[in-house]
VEXDREN-2710 file (C-alpha; in Angstrom, 1 decimal):
% VEXDREN-2710
k/r/px/py/pz
1/MET/23.3/75.9/137.9
2/LYS/19.6/75.6/137.0
3/ARG/19.2/72.8/139.5
4/THR/21.0/74.8/142.2
5/ARG/18.8/77.8/141.6
6/GLY/15.7/75.7/141.6
7/ARG/16.7/74.1/144.8
8/HIS/17.4/77.5/146.4
9/ALA/14.0/78.8/145.2
10/VAL/12.2/75.8/146.8
11/ILE/14.1/76.3/150.0
12/LEU/13.3/80.0/150.1
13/ALA/9.6/79.3/149.3
14/GLY/9.5/76.8/152.2
15/LEU/11.2/79.2/154.6
16/GLY/8.8/82.0/153.5
17/ALA/5.8/79.8/154.1
18/GLY/7.2/78.8/157.5
19/LEU/7.7/82.5/158.4
20/LEU/4.1/83.3/157.5
21/LEU/2.8/80.5/159.7
22/VAL/5.0/81.6/162.6
23/ALA/4.7/85.4/162.3
24/GLY/1.2/85.6/160.8
25/PRO/-0.8/85.3/164.1
26/PHE/1.4/88.0/165.8
27/VAL/1.1/90.4/162.8
28/TRP/-2.7/89.9/162.8
29/THR/-2.8/90.5/166.6
30/ALA/-0.7/93.7/166.2
31/LEU/-2.9/95.0/163.4
32/SER/-6.1/94.1/165.3
33/SER/-4.9/96.1/168.3
34/VAL/-5.3/99.3/166.4
35/LYS/-8.9/98.4/165.1
36/PRO/-12.1/99.4/166.8
37/GLU/-14.1/96.6/168.5
38/ALA/-16.8/96.6/165.8
39/GLU/-14.2/96.0/163.0
40/ILE/-12.5/93.1/165.0
41/ARG/-15.9/91.4/165.3
42/ARG/-16.8/91.9/161.6
43/ASP/-17.5/88.8/159.5
44/PRO/-15.6/88.3/157.3
45/PRO/-12.7/89.8/159.3
46/THR/-10.4/92.5/157.8
47/PHE/-6.6/92.1/157.8
48/TRP/-5.5/95.7/157.4
49/PRO/-7.3/98.2/159.7
50/GLU/-9.9/100.3/157.9
51/THR/-10.1/102.6/160.9
52/PHE/-6.9/103.2/162.8
53/THR/-7.1/103.9/166.5
54/LEU/-4.9/103.9/169.5
55/GLY/-7.9/104.1/171.8
56/ASN/-7.6/100.4/172.6
57/TYR/-4.4/101.0/174.5
58/ALA/-5.7/104.0/176.3
59/GLU/-8.8/102.1/177.4
60/LEU/-6.7/99.1/178.4
61/PHE/-4.5/101.2/180.7
62/ASP/-7.6/102.9/182.1
63/ARG/-9.4/99.6/182.9
64/VAL/-6.4/97.6/184.1
65/ASP/-3.5/98.8/186.3
66/MET/-1.0/97.8/183.6
67/GLY/1.9/99.7/185.2
68/ARG/1.6/97.7/188.4
69/ALA/1.1/94.4/186.5
70/PHE/4.1/95.1/184.3
71/PHE/6.2/95.8/187.3
72/ASN/5.1/92.6/189.0
73/SER/5.8/90.5/185.9
74/MET/9.2/92.1/185.4
75/LEU/10.1/91.6/189.0
76/VAL/9.1/87.9/189.1
77/ALA/10.7/87.2/185.7
78/LEU/14.1/88.9/186.6
79/VAL/14.3/87.2/190.0
80/LEU/13.5/83.8/188.5
81/VAL/16.1/84.4/185.7
82/ALA/18.8/85.3/188.3
83/ALA/17.9/82.4/190.6
84/ASN/17.9/79.8/187.8
85/LEU/21.2/81.1/186.3
86/LEU/22.9/80.8/189.6
87/PHE/21.4/77.7/191.2
88/CYS/21.0/75.6/188.0
89/SER/24.6/76.3/187.0
90/MET/25.9/75.5/190.5
91/LEU/24.0/72.2/190.6
92/GLY/25.0/71.5/187.0
93/TYR/28.7/72.1/187.9
94/ALA/28.4/69.8/190.9
95/LEU/26.8/67.0/188.9
96/ALA/29.3/67.4/186.0
97/LYS/32.6/67.8/187.8
98/LEU/32.4/67.0/191.5
99/ARG/32.4/63.6/193.2
100/PHE/30.0/63.0/196.1
101/PRO/27.8/60.2/197.4
102/GLY/24.5/59.9/195.6
103/LYS/25.5/61.9/192.6
104/ASN/23.9/59.5/190.1
105/VAL/20.8/59.4/192.3
106/VAL/20.5/63.2/192.2
107/PHE/20.9/63.3/188.5
108/ALA/18.3/60.6/188.0
109/LEU/15.9/62.6/190.1
110/VAL/16.5/65.6/187.9
111/LEU/15.7/63.4/184.8
112/VAL/12.5/62.2/186.5
113/GLN/11.4/65.7/187.2
114/LEU/11.7/66.5/183.5
115/ALA/9.1/63.8/182.9
116/ILE/6.6/65.0/185.5
117/PRO/4.0/67.7/184.2
118/GLY/4.1/70.8/186.3
119/ILE/0.3/70.7/186.8
120/VAL/0.7/67.5/188.9
121/LEU/2.8/69.3/191.5
122/MET/0.6/72.4/191.7
123/ILE/-1.6/71.2/194.5
124/PRO/1.2/70.0/196.9
125/GLN/3.1/73.2/196.1
126/PHE/0.2/75.4/196.9
127/VAL/-0.4/73.5/200.2
128/LEU/3.2/74.0/201.1
129/ILE/3.1/77.7/200.2
130/ALA/-0.1/78.2/202.2
131/LYS/1.3/76.5/205.3
132/LEU/4.4/78.7/205.0
133/GLY/2.2/81.8/204.9
134/MET/3.4/82.9/201.5
135/VAL/0.0/83.1/199.7
136/ASN/-0.4/86.5/197.9
137/THR/3.3/87.3/198.2
138/PHE/6.1/87.5/195.6
139/ILE/8.1/84.8/197.3
140/GLY/5.1/82.5/197.0
141/ILE/5.0/83.1/193.2
142/ILE/8.7/82.8/192.8
143/LEU/9.8/80.0/195.1
144/PRO/8.5/76.8/193.3
145/THR/10.5/77.6/190.1
146/MET/13.7/79.1/191.4
147/VAL/15.4/76.0/190.2
148/THR/14.1/74.0/187.2
149/PRO/15.1/70.5/186.2
150/LEU/15.5/71.6/182.5
151/GLY/18.0/74.3/183.6
152/VAL/20.0/71.9/185.7
153/PHE/20.1/69.4/182.9
154/MET/21.2/72.0/180.3
155/MET/24.0/73.4/182.5
156/ARG/25.2/69.9/183.5
157/GLN/25.4/68.8/179.9
158/PHE/27.4/71.8/178.8
159/ILE/29.7/71.9/181.8
160/ALA/30.4/68.2/181.4
161/ASP/32.1/69.0/178.1
162/LEU/34.5/71.5/179.6
163/PRO/38.1/70.1/179.9
164/ASP/38.9/68.7/183.3
165/GLU/42.5/69.9/182.9
166/LEU/41.5/73.5/183.5
167/ILE/39.8/72.6/186.8
168/ASP/42.6/70.4/187.9
169/ALA/45.2/73.1/187.2
170/ALA/43.2/75.6/189.3
171/ARG/42.9/73.1/192.2
172/VAL/46.7/72.5/192.1
173/ASP/47.1/76.3/192.3
174/GLY/45.0/76.3/195.5
175/ALA/41.8/77.7/194.1
176/LYS/38.7/76.7/196.1
177/GLU/35.6/75.3/194.3
178/ILE/33.6/78.4/194.6
179/ARG/36.4/80.5/193.0
180/ILE/36.7/77.9/190.2
181/PHE/33.0/78.0/189.6
182/LEU/32.7/81.8/189.6
183/ARG/36.0/82.7/187.8
184/MET/36.4/79.8/185.4
185/ILE/33.2/77.9/184.8
186/LEU/30.7/80.7/184.5
187/PRO/32.7/82.8/182.0
188/LEU/32.8/79.8/179.7
189/CYS/29.0/79.2/179.9
190/GLY/27.8/82.2/178.0
191/PRO/25.6/80.5/175.4
192/PRO/23.8/78.0/177.7
193/LEU/23.3/80.8/180.3
194/ALA/21.8/83.0/177.7
195/THR/19.6/80.2/176.5
196/LEU/18.5/79.3/180.0
197/GLY/17.8/83.0/180.8
198/LEU/15.6/83.4/177.8
199/ILE/13.7/80.2/178.4
200/THR/13.2/81.1/182.1
201/PHE/12.1/84.7/181.3
202/LEU/9.7/83.4/178.7
203/GLY/8.1/80.9/181.1
204/ALA/7.9/83.4/184.0
205/TRP/6.5/86.2/181.8
206/ASN/3.8/84.1/180.2
207/ASN/2.9/82.0/183.3
208/PHE/-0.8/82.4/184.2
209/LEU/-2.0/79.5/186.2
210/TRP/0.4/79.6/189.2
211/PRO/0.3/83.4/189.7
212/ALA/-3.5/83.3/189.4
213/VAL/-3.7/80.7/192.2
214/VAL/-1.2/82.4/194.5
215/ALA/-1.9/86.1/193.9
216/GLN/-5.3/86.9/195.5
217/SER/-5.3/90.7/195.1
218/GLN/-4.9/92.9/192.1
219/GLU/-1.8/94.5/193.6
220/MET/-0.1/91.1/193.1
221/TYR/-1.4/90.3/189.6
222/THR/1.1/89.7/186.8
223/LEU/0.3/90.7/183.3
224/PRO/-1.5/87.5/182.2
225/VAL/-3.6/87.5/185.3
226/ALA/-4.4/91.2/185.0
227/LEU/-5.5/90.8/181.4
228/ASN/-7.9/88.0/182.6
229/ILE/-10.0/90.7/184.3
230/LEU/-11.2/91.7/180.8
231/ASN/-13.0/88.4/180.6
232/GLY/-15.6/89.5/183.0
233/HIS/-19.4/89.4/183.4
234/GLU/-19.7/92.2/180.8
235/GLY/-18.4/89.9/178.1
236/THR/-15.1/89.6/176.3
237/HIS/-13.5/92.8/175.0
238/TYR/-11.4/91.6/172.1
239/ASN/-10.0/95.0/171.3
240/LEU/-8.5/95.2/174.8
241/LEU/-7.3/91.6/174.8
242/VAL/-5.4/92.0/171.5
243/ALA/-3.9/95.3/172.7
244/GLY/-2.9/93.6/176.0
245/SER/-1.4/90.7/174.1
246/VAL/0.9/93.1/172.2
247/VAL/2.0/94.7/175.4
248/VAL/2.8/91.2/176.8
249/ILE/4.6/89.9/173.7
250/ALA/6.6/92.9/172.8
251/PRO/9.3/92.6/175.6
252/ILE/9.8/89.0/174.8
253/LEU/10.4/89.7/171.1
254/LEU/12.9/92.5/172.0
255/LEU/14.7/90.2/174.4
256/PHE/14.9/87.4/171.8
257/VAL/16.2/89.8/169.1
258/PHE/19.1/90.8/171.4
259/LEU/19.9/87.2/172.6
260/GLN/19.1/85.2/169.5
261/ARG/22.7/84.6/168.6
262/PHE/23.4/83.1/172.1
263/PHE/20.2/81.2/172.1
264/VAL/20.9/79.4/168.8
265/GLN/24.5/78.8/169.9
266/GLY/23.4/77.4/173.2
267/ILE/20.8/75.1/171.7
268/ALA/23.4/73.9/169.2
269/THR/26.2/73.2/171.6
270/THR/24.4/71.9/174.8
271/GLY/24.9/68.2/175.1
272/ILE/27.0/67.8/171.9
273/LYS/30.2/65.8/172.5
END
């Protein structure tokens, strides 16, 4: 019993230390967002606010059109989530359960895409978007990541584990492939779809470089790009940056809280035979 209690105490201590390492920076950011600029710059820094103020948020919304940037980020993120859930699951189903010429070649290309850094493709993607006349448009921001190799791989691995007998029985009954996909496959893919949706939303919400390249007017800025305005010629306003960071991070935390059960289940089951 003593050994068991000691082992549990060590495990709890390790988990507590890990929690501090993970949550510590966000807690410090949240607390700093209600400090005045002078207190944030103090050396040594303070952890708990000595002077509590919400003026940072008021000044942030006054300097930056946060409402428009929030709408842009939410629009881009939701469209990308919907597109990836649909198209990645469709391609994953085709690669897992259908037979067609070049199937293995397509799957190999998906795996190759996983190994290529996104920054390598940015220049040719921008040239293509520019020639199509999509610079400074939502479709220009959204189009390159409407289907991601990671999403295709995840969905293919999960769907491959579904029993072929269900699909064969539906085909014998005369069901078309689109009906099998929509009525049988998708309802069984809750965990990986939730995982893919969360990963896609997180990537789209935090993406800075591509929207900064494509969006060339403040009306098209997403939240990370809009916050970059605060790094101007007047210097860096740390009080506004930490307040903006809280505004950006809060929706992601809320989304993860609601979807964490599906996220963990999806990670645990994807690709396991």
